[in-house]
N, C-alpha and C positions, 0 to 999 in steps of 0.2 A: 535650559537643562541640556539640551542637545548641542547649543553651541553653534558658531559660523563654520561652514566649511568653505568659504570664499576666500581661500589663501593663495599662496605661491605653490603650496605643495600639492601635487597632483594626486588623485586617488589612484594607487597602483592596481589595486585588484578588486573584484567584487566577489564575495561568497554568498552562497544561499545554503543555510541550514534547515532540514526539513524534519518536522515531527508529524507523527500520524500515520496516517494510511497509505496505501498504494495510490490513490488519487493525488493526494499531495505530492508524492514524489514523481508523479507524471507530469503534473504542473510545474515542478521546479525544474524538470529536464526541459520543458518547453521554454521556461523564462531563460534558463541559461543560453540557449540559442538565440532568444530575442535580444537579451543583454549583450551578447558578443555581436550581433548584426548591429548594435547601437554603438559599438566601439569600446565596450568594457572587456577586460580580461576577467571572464567569469567562470567560476567553477563551483561544484558542490563541495560542501564542507562535511565530512563524514566524522570527524572528531569533536571535541568539545574546546580547541585552542585553534589559533590561527598558525599557519606555517611561520617558522621563525624567520625567514626572509622576507615577511611582510610587516615585521614589528616596527621598524624604524624609518623606512623610505615612504611617508606618505600616509594619509589615513585610509584605512580600508572601509569599505562599504560592506555590510553584514546585513543579509535580509534574512528574518526568521519567518520561514513557512509554518503557520502555527496549527495546532488542532486543539478542539475544546470539548471533543466527545467525552473524556474522561478528566476528572481533577489530576489524575497522575501526569497525563500528557501536558495538561495545561502547567503544572508545577515544574516539569523539567524544562519545558520552553522559557519560562520565567526565570528558573535558574541560570539558564544559559545567557539570557539577556544581561542578567546581573553580572555574570561573570565577564562577558566581554565588555560591559560598561566599565567595570573595575580595572581590568587587565589592559583594555585598549582604549583609554578615556578620550582620545579624538577620533575613534570609530564612529561611523555614520551607521546606525542601527536602524533599519525599516521593518515593519511588522506587517505581513499579509497572512491570508489564509482565514479559516474559519474563526479564531479567535479575534482577528481585526474585524470581523463583522458582527460581533457580539458587544454591546454598549458597555456592560460592566466588566467584561473581560479585558476589552481593548483599553479601558481606563486603567487597569493594573499595569499592563505592559508599558503604557505612556509613562506612569509614575516611576517605572524601573529605567527608563531612558531610551526607549523605542518609538519611533514616529510611525502611527498606523495608516495603512492603506487598505480599503476593503478587497481591492484587486491587483494583481501584478502589472496591469496596464497603468494603473494610476501611480503606482510607486515608478514605473519607468518613466512616465510623463514627467514627473516631479524631478527624478534623477537629471534627465535631459535638460532640465531648466537651471540647473546648478552651474555656477561658474566654477571652472578648473576641476570638474568632478571626474572627468574621463582621464585615461591614461594615455590618450592619444592614438593613433592608428597603429603604432607598434605594439600597443599592449594587447590588442586583440590578436594574440600570439597563434590561436588556433581555432578556426570555425567549424570544426568537425566534431564537435563535442557529443554528437549523437552516436558516434562510433563506440564500439565495445572498448579500445584501448583507453578511452578518455572519460570512462564513467563505469557503470554497472555492466556486467555481463548480459543480463537479460535487460528487456527494454518495456515500459509500461505505455499503454496507448489507452488515453481515456476516451470512452465513447459515449457518456452521458453524465449529467451531474445532479445532484440534489435527490429528494425523495419526497413523497407525500403521505407515507404510511403512517407516519405520527406515532411510533411506539412510544409508551409512557415514559420512558426514560431518556428519551433521545432529543437532541436540540438541533440536530442536523437539518430540518426543515426550515428552521428560522435563520440559519446561517449560509445556507448554500442555494444559488439559484437553481431553478429545475429546468433542464432542457436535456435534448439528445443533439449529439453532433450530426452534421450532415454526413450521410453514407460516403459522399465522393470526397470528403475531407478526410475521413477515416482510411479509406483506400488509398489514397494518396500519401498519407504518412506511413502506411504499412510499407509502401514500395520505397519510400525513402529509407525507412529504418533497416530494410532488408539490403538495399544498396550500400548502406552505412556498414553492413557487416554483421548486423544483429541476426542471431540464429534462434533465439527464443523470444517471441512477443507475447505480451501479457494484455489482455483487454481487461480494463479496470474502469470502474465508475463508482458512484455511491450507490447505486442500485441499477446494475446493468441490465436486469430483467425489464427494467422500464424504458430500455432504447426503443425508440419508435413511438413510445406511448406518450412520453413527455415531448412537449413541443420542439420543434426544430430550433437549433440555435440561428440567432439572426444572421442573415446573409446580406452583405451591402449589395447585391443584386437583386434582392428581394425575392429570389427564387426559393422554392420548397420541392423536396423529392416528389415526383408524380405519381411515384408507385408505393404501396405499402411496405414498410420494412417493421421488422421486429428483430430481437436479439438473435434468434435462430438463423434468419435470412443473413444477417451480417456475419455471424460465424462462418457460414458456408461460403460467404464473399470472400472472407480473408483466407480461408483453407484454401482457396482456389488460387490465391496468389503466391503461396508458400512453393518454394523449390523443394526438393526432396531432402536437403540437408537444413531443414529450419521446422520449427515446430510452434504452435500456438498454445498457451495455457488461459483459462479463465481465472480471474482473481477471486471472484465469489458469486455466487447465485443466492438469492433467497429461495425458501423451500416452496412458497406459493408460484414461483416462476420456473422451478425446475419440472418442465412439462414432459410429457412423453416424448415429444419431437425433440426438445433438447437433449435429452438423456440419449436417444438414438444417434446423435451426433458423435458420442463417444466410441461409436463403432468405426469412425472414419479415421484413416492414416493422417498424422499431422497434429492431431488435438491430443494434448497431454492427458494421460489417463489419471486425472487428479480432480476431484470434486470438492471445493470448500463451501460448505452449506452451513450456515449459522443456525445453532439449536435453541440457544440461550437458556432454556429449561426444559428438563424432562416431565414437568409437573402441568398438568392440563389447567388447574386454577391459576397458576402462576403464569402461563402463557397467555390466559384470557386477561389477567391483570396487567400484564405488559403490553396488550393490545397487539399481540402477534397475530398473523393471519394464517394460521394453521393450528392443527392439533399434534400431540405427540404421536397419535396413531398414523396420521395423514405422512408426518414426516417418516417414521419408520416404513412406510410403504414406500416412499421416494427411494430410501435407502436400498430396499430390496431390489427395486427396479434398476437402480445404478450398478448394483453389483451383478445383476444379469446382464446388462448391456456392457458392463467393463469389469470383468472378474479380475483382471490384473490390475485394477485400479487402487487408487487411495483416497480415503475420505476423511477429510479434517472439518473441523468445526469451532465455533466459539460458544463459550457458555458462561453467562452472567451469574455470579452467586452471590447470594444474600440479598435478593430483592425484599423491599420491606415486607411483602406479605408471605415471603417464603417460610414455611415451617419446616421442623425437621423432617417430617413426612414427605414435604415437597422435595427437599433435597435428596432424601434417599430414594426418590422417584427418578431424580436427574441420575443418580449413579446407577440404579437398576438398567435405565435406558441406555446408558453409556456400555454396559456390560453386554446388553442384548445387541448393540448395533456395531460393537467392535472397532471404533475410530481408530485411524492411524495416527492421528494427532488431535489433540484437544488445546485450544487455547483458553484456558480458564482465567477470569478476572474477577475481583471482587466489585461490587455495586459500590458506587459513590454518588450521591446526590448531585444532580446538575440542576442549579436554579433556573426557573423558567419552565420546567417540565413538570406534567402531573405527577410524577413520581416522587419529585422533592417535597410534596406537600404531605406524604405520608411519614409515620413515624419510622426512623431508620432501625435496623436490627443493631444490637450491640457490635461495635467494630471488631473486637476480638473475637466474637462468634463468626463474623462474615469472614475474617481473616482465616480463621481455623477451618472453615468449610472449604475456602478456595484451595487450601493446603491439601486436605483430604481428596478433593475431586482431582488435583493434579497428580498425586500419588496414585490414586486409584487408575485413572486413565492411562498414566504412564506405564503401569505394568500390563495393562490390556493391549497397549500399542507394541510393547516389546514382542509380545507373543505374536501379534498381526504381521509385523515386519519380517519375521523369520521365514516367512514362505519365499520371499525373494533371494534367500542365500541360495548360491550356485546358479544363478540365472544372470542373463545379460542385461545391462541397461544402457542407455545413451545418456551420457552425463554431460551437462553443461559446465564446462570449467570455469569457475568464477574467481579463486584465489589460487596463487601460486606462491611459495615459500622455500626456504632451504631445504625444508624437510618431505616436501611433496605438494600435492594439489587438493582442493576441495571443490564441490559441486553438487548439483542436484540431478537426480534421474527423471524419468517423465513422470513416475507416480510421486514425485516430490521426496523421493529418497534422499537423504543426507549421506555424501559419500566422500571419502578421503582416501588417498594412496600415493604412491610413488610411480616413477622416480621423479625428483624435482627439474626444474629446468624447462618446464612446459610453458613458460610465460607467454610464448607465442600462440597457444592453444586457449589463452582466455577469451571467453565468448564463443568457442566453438564446441560442438557435439561429438563426442568421444565415446566408441563403445568400450565398456568396461564389464569385467566379471565381478559380480558382487560375492566376496569370498566370507564374510563373516559379518554379524550384527551384534553390538553390543547392546541394543535397546534403544539408543539415542541416535546411532548412524552406523553406516557400513564402512567397511575397508574394501577398496576394490583393486583390480589388476587390470592394466591396460590390456586390451586383446589386439 
């Protein structure tokens, strides 16, 4: 099905398309660097089609970094594979990521025309063994893809992988290895990213609260850290590396790991005033059925503590709507808790069964009801957030410039405020922190003026 790529036409480019979470994005960035070092002209593919200049001269390599947490993420990735196979029939499509480590899901991708590899290293080893697959030394035109001008304005640094919580709806423990990265390796990566020009670093992982709790990643020297490390000590160590014109953001922390020690770190300069802490449900019975490790009451206490430590901070969350045991009353409890806690942003998503999980054995709720509840949650929390964001109007924020166009620029503030403004022509500022006066808020974002 895939065909032979041992011909006289060299593969000019290698693209990687990422689906799923920030951990996947951080792994994709790492792989791009490894592929470039191996002689490939590798880059991230942000759209759904290859650049026009790569459609005629040689067959491209397209690597799909897949996600299997939700059926929607899986559907989108499969759709992408089929489109590339249809529009670029000579393309070499490789699959990696979580979907490649699940037997049933991996089979679907193979049938669509992708060659699966459980890990990036295996995919790269296989590519290196193919004849005429490289574009030659001249193809590796830029080895500095970790710099802001060659990718995303912020950079993600993975500190751990995997999870052992085994929530009833989640398949991650079965498709991701469980380990902590060595502290010295993380700090070295922090220094490299800062040297490359990045000014916002994001610590990410499947469950970063398990850093230091999960086993240390295998080291060729057989060494392990001699002292005890946890996520709080790691944050402190990274903050000590930051220059005054850089900042650190946490991607997400589970409620059971949002300790008093961790929340106290939000009083430190350099740590972004933004806490993303998944709620999933505001109903005690549903949380218990989901096998979550906290109660709604405990979650509310953590939020109160965060607001005290970081009064100018923003609180964002994930909520899973329509779990099979969720009643109308359970859903109302979620809406009520959202009203009480006043999230600045809520990512609501409808439950879909994931084969291989305990929840998939339960009778699902009618799909139209699940979709309707998710719509109601989004509308409810969007209105609440619009009121919460108003308190920032008239104040100053340090905005990370992420995109520039003919009309102006866009970026995010410390509290993850979405900000846009003028004038245009700030392309050289992409990836930099600039002071901005937040002048107005329409509920979804701010307009700002350069100070």
